[in-house]
C-alpha positions in Angstrom: -7.4 8.6 34.1 -6.6 10.9 31.1 -8.8 13.6 32.6 -6.7 13.6 35.8 -3.7 14.7 33.8 -5.7 17.3 31.9 -6.7 18.8 35.3 -3.1 19.2 36.2 -2.5 21.2 33.1 -5.7 23.2 33.4 -4.9 24.3 37.0 -1.4 25.7 36.1 -1.3 29.3 35.1 2.3 29.1 33.8 3.6 26.1 31.9 7.1 25.3 30.6 7.3 22.6 28.0 10.6 20.8 27.5 11.8 17.8 25.5 14.8 15.6 25.2 18.3 16.5 24.0 18.8 16.4 20.3 15.0 16.6 19.7 13.6 14.5 16.9 10.4 14.9 14.9 8.2 13.4 17.6 9.7 15.5 20.4 9.6 18.8 18.5 6.1 18.2 17.1 4.7 17.2 20.5 6.1 20.3 22.2 4.7 22.6 19.5 1.4 20.8 19.4 1.1 21.3 23.1 2.0 24.9 22.8 -0.5 25.6 20.1 -3.3 23.8 21.9 -2.7 25.4 25.3 -2.4 28.9 23.8 -5.7 28.5 21.9 -7.6 26.7 24.6 -6.4 28.7 27.5 -5.1 32.0 26.1 -4.7 33.5 29.6 -1.9 31.0 30.5 1.8 31.7 30.2 3.2 28.8 28.0 6.7 28.5 26.7 8.7 25.8 24.9 12.4 25.1 25.8 14.4 22.8 23.4 17.9 22.5 22.0 18.0 24.2 18.7 15.9 22.0 16.4 16.5 21.2 12.8 15.3 23.8 10.3 13.4 21.0 8.4 10.7 21.5 11.0 10.5 25.3 10.6 7.1 24.9 8.9 5.5 24.1 12.2 3.6 26.9 13.8 5.4 28.0 17.0 8.9 27.0 15.7 10.2 30.6 16.0 8.9 30.7 19.6 11.2 27.9 20.8 13.6 29.1 23.5 17.0 27.5 23.3 18.4 28.7 26.6 17.1 28.1 30.2 15.1 30.8 32.0 15.3 31.8 35.6 11.5 31.9 35.8 9.7 29.4 38.1 6.7 27.8 36.4 3.7 26.3 38.1 4.0 23.2 35.8 6.9 21.7 33.8 5.6 19.5 31.0 8.3 17.1 30.0 7.6 15.6 26.5 9.0 12.4 25.0 11.8 12.3 27.5 12.4 9.0 29.3 14.8 10.2 32.0 15.5 13.5 33.7 19.1 13.7 32.4 17.6 13.7 28.9 16.1 17.1 29.5 19.4 18.8 29.0 19.6 22.5 29.7 16.0 22.7 31.0 16.6 20.2 33.8 17.1 23.0 36.3 13.8 24.5 35.3 12.2 21.1 35.9 13.5 21.0 39.4 12.3 24.5 40.2 8.8 24.0 38.9 6.0 23.7 41.5 4.7 20.6 39.8 5.9 18.3 37.0 4.2 16.1 34.4 5.9 13.8 31.9 4.1 12.6 28.8 6.0 9.8 27.1 5.7 6.5 25.2 9.0 5.0 26.0 8.9 1.8 28.0 12.2 2.7 29.6 10.7 5.8 31.3 12.2 6.2 34.8 9.1 7.8 36.3 11.1 10.9 37.4 8.2 13.4 37.3 5.7 14.1 40.0 3.0 12.7 37.6 3.7 10.5 34.6 1.5 9.5 31.6 3.4 6.7 29.9 1.8 4.5 27.2 4.4 2.3 25.6 1.8 0.7 23.4 1.1 4.0 21.6 3.1 4.9 18.6 4.4 8.2 19.6 4.2 11.0 22.2 2.3 13.0 19.6 -0.4 10.3 19.4 -0.6 10.1 23.2 -0.9 13.9 23.5 -3.6 13.9 20.8 -5.6 11.3 22.9 -5.1 13.3 26.1 -6.5 16.5 24.5 -9.2 14.5 22.8 -10.3 13.1 26.2 -11.1 16.6 27.3 -13.0 17.3 24.1 -15.1 14.2 24.5 -15.9 15.2 28.1 -17.1 18.5 26.7 -19.4 16.7 24.2 -17.3 17.2 21.1 -17.1 14.6 18.4 -13.6 13.8 17.0 -14.5 15.7 13.8 -15.3 18.8 15.9 -12.1 18.4 18.0 -9.9 18.2 14.9 -11.7 21.2 13.4 -10.8 23.1 16.6 -7.2 22.0 16.2 -7.1 23.4 12.6 -4.3 22.9 10.1 -1.5 24.3 12.3 -1.9 21.9 15.1 -2.9 19.1 12.8 0.4 19.4 11.0 2.3 19.2 14.3 0.5 16.1 15.5 0.8 14.4 12.0 4.5 15.2 11.8 5.2 13.6 15.2 3.2 10.5 14.5 4.7 10.1 11.0 8.2 10.4 12.2 8.0 7.9 15.1 6.2 5.3 13.0 8.6 5.5 10.1 5.8 7.0 8.0 3.3 4.4 9.3 5.4 1.3 8.6 6.9 0.4 12.0 5.1 -2.2 14.1 4.0 0.5 16.6 1.5 1.7 14.0 -2.0 0.7 15.1 -5.4 0.9 13.6 -6.1 3.9 15.9 -2.8 5.5 14.7 -4.1 5.4 11.1 -7.5 6.6 12.2 -6.0 9.7 13.9 -3.8 10.4 10.9 -6.9 10.2 8.7 -8.7 12.8 10.9 -5.7 15.1 10.8 -5.3 15.1 7.0 -9.0 15.9 6.7 -8.1 19.4 7.8 -6.3 19.9 4.5 -2.7 19.7 5.6 -0.2 19.1 2.8 0.8 15.7 4.2 2.8 14.5 1.2 5.0 17.6 1.5 5.4 17.2 5.2 6.6 13.6 4.7 8.9 14.4 1.8 10.5 17.6 3.3 10.8 16.6 6.9 11.4 12.8 6.6 12.8 11.8 3.2 14.5 14.9 1.8 18.3 14.9 2.3 20.9 17.6 1.9 24.0 16.9 -0.2 26.1 16.4 3.0 23.5 13.9 4.3 23.7 12.0 1.0 27.5 12.0 1.1 27.5 10.7 4.7 25.0 8.0 3.8 27.2 6.9 0.9 30.2 6.7 3.1 28.5 4.8 5.8 27.1 2.2 3.3 30.5 1.9 1.6 32.4 1.4 4.9 29.7 -0.8 6.6 30.7 -4.2 7.9 28.5 -7.2 8.3 29.1 -9.6 11.3 27.4 -12.6 12.8 26.8 -14.2 9.5 25.4 -11.0 8.0 22.7 -10.7 10.6 24.2 -7.6 12.1 25.6 -4.6 10.1 27.4 -1.6 11.5 29.1 1.5 10.4 31.0 4.2 12.3 31.7 7.9 11.7 34.6 9.4 13.5 35.0 13.0 14.6 37.5 13.5 11.8 35.0 12.2 9.2 32.3 14.5 10.6 34.8 17.4 10.5 35.7 16.6 6.9 32.1 16.8 5.8 31.4 19.8 8.1 28.5 17.7 9.4 26.3 17.9 12.5 24.7 15.1 14.4 21.3 15.8 12.7 22.9 15.1 9.3 23.0 11.4 10.3 19.2 11.1 10.3 18.0 8.3 8.1 21.3 6.5 7.6 20.6 3.7 10.0 17.2 3.1 8.4 18.9 2.5 5.1 21.3 0.0 6.7 18.4 -1.8 8.4 16.6 -2.6 5.2 19.5 -4.5 3.6 18.5 -8.0 2.9 19.4 -10.5 5.6 20.1 -7.9 8.2 18.4 -8.3 11.6 20.1 -5.5 13.5 21.7 -2.3 12.2 24.2 -0.3 14.3 25.5 3.2 13.6 28.3 4.7 15.8 28.9 8.4 15.9 32.0 9.6 17.7 31.2 12.6 19.9 34.5 12.8 21.8 37.7 10.8 21.5 36.7 7.2 21.8 33.2 8.1 23.0 30.4 7.0 20.7 26.7 7.7 20.4 25.2 4.3 19.5 22.0 4.0 17.4 20.4 0.6 16.8 17.5 -0.6 14.7 16.1 -4.1 14.4 13.9 -6.2 12.2 11.7 -9.0 13.4 12.1 -10.1 17.0 15.4 -8.7 18.3 14.8 -6.3 21.2 17.6 -3.7 20.9 16.2 -1.8 23.8 17.5 -4.5 26.2 21.0 -4.0 24.9 20.8 -0.2 25.0 19.5 -0.3 28.6 22.3 -2.6 29.7 24.8 0.1 28.6 22.8 3.0 30.2 20.6 3.9 27.3 17.0 3.2 26.3 14.4 3.5 23.6 12.0 1.1 21.9 12.1 -2.6 21.1 13.1 -1.9 17.5 14.8 1.5 17.9 17.2 2.3 20.8 20.4 3.9 21.6 23.1 4.6 24.2 26.5 6.1 24.7 29.6 3.9 25.0 33.4 4.5 25.4 36.2 2.6 23.8 37.4 1.9 20.3 35.0 1.0 17.5 36.2 -2.6 17.9 35.5 -2.6 21.6 32.0 -1.0 21.3 30.9 -3.4 18.5 32.3 -6.5 20.4 30.4 -5.5 23.5 27.2 -4.8 21.6 27.2 -8.0 19.5 28.0 -10.2 22.5 24.7 -9.2 24.0 22.8 -9.3 20.7 24.2 -12.8 20.1 23.0 -14.0 23.5 19.5 -12.8 22.7 19.4 -14.3 19.2 20.6 -17.6 20.6 17.9 -17.6 23.2 15.3 -16.9 20.6 16.6 -19.7 18.4 16.4 -22.2 21.3 12.9 -21.1 22.2 11.7 -21.6 18.6 
């Protein structure tokens, strides 16, 4: 099965790689890992990456400076959509996707809408980076290479990209999507000598002063509802303007809210237009926030999901908590 997808890639002489809007660590890393592998394995191919301008915290990744942030009029033989669960999530590269002669989506979101000509989706795998690693490794095994030899072929540059993607989408290997295989792959990647403590510190934990200020404000103004089981905080457009903050400055805030004792679901609202909010949700234990996100037109994972909603903060929270309460009540009855 994996090799069928590799054949699609190998037959294409020109490949455009694109990811979802507001690319995160897994998306950026997967795209650059694919770029590095294809350029090294098949140097005769034309391969380009198209993404919204990514955060500079990932500038250590090889190929970062080659990312194209505007659409091209070129028609590629294959468009490789990475970590994007629906076609509208491709942003400015959607037109290129439509023009491509063939399309392949590699993703691990259970909410994937199967919009590509060919789709490789494995929701049970931690990240798109891990899935991509397994795809490329399947070809290496077919060629008689051991995993050690395959990782040696990748080298430190690609190993850093795969490791970054996996680390980010597993919450540095502490989310429930972390499997024994995930840790095994990470072990092989660090055997190349990558500076993995620095990768984790500087791309995952390290915060700017503005990020620290936003975190403090969100925690100070957070509100607990449903007997403390749900916590939420909201950042308005005025607040973002006051701190001269960008959407990427919100990274990590919701994770701090989630680990507060007694919290089952954390919700962060970010106003992107008057009374229009980007909603991020994280859960502990058994609450499936993806169900709530999908109901409002979003998607994601069981324990990490999001959507966009209109209305006041009061309206949005009331609508979200109504669905969350139903789910929690159903779980309580079943127990």
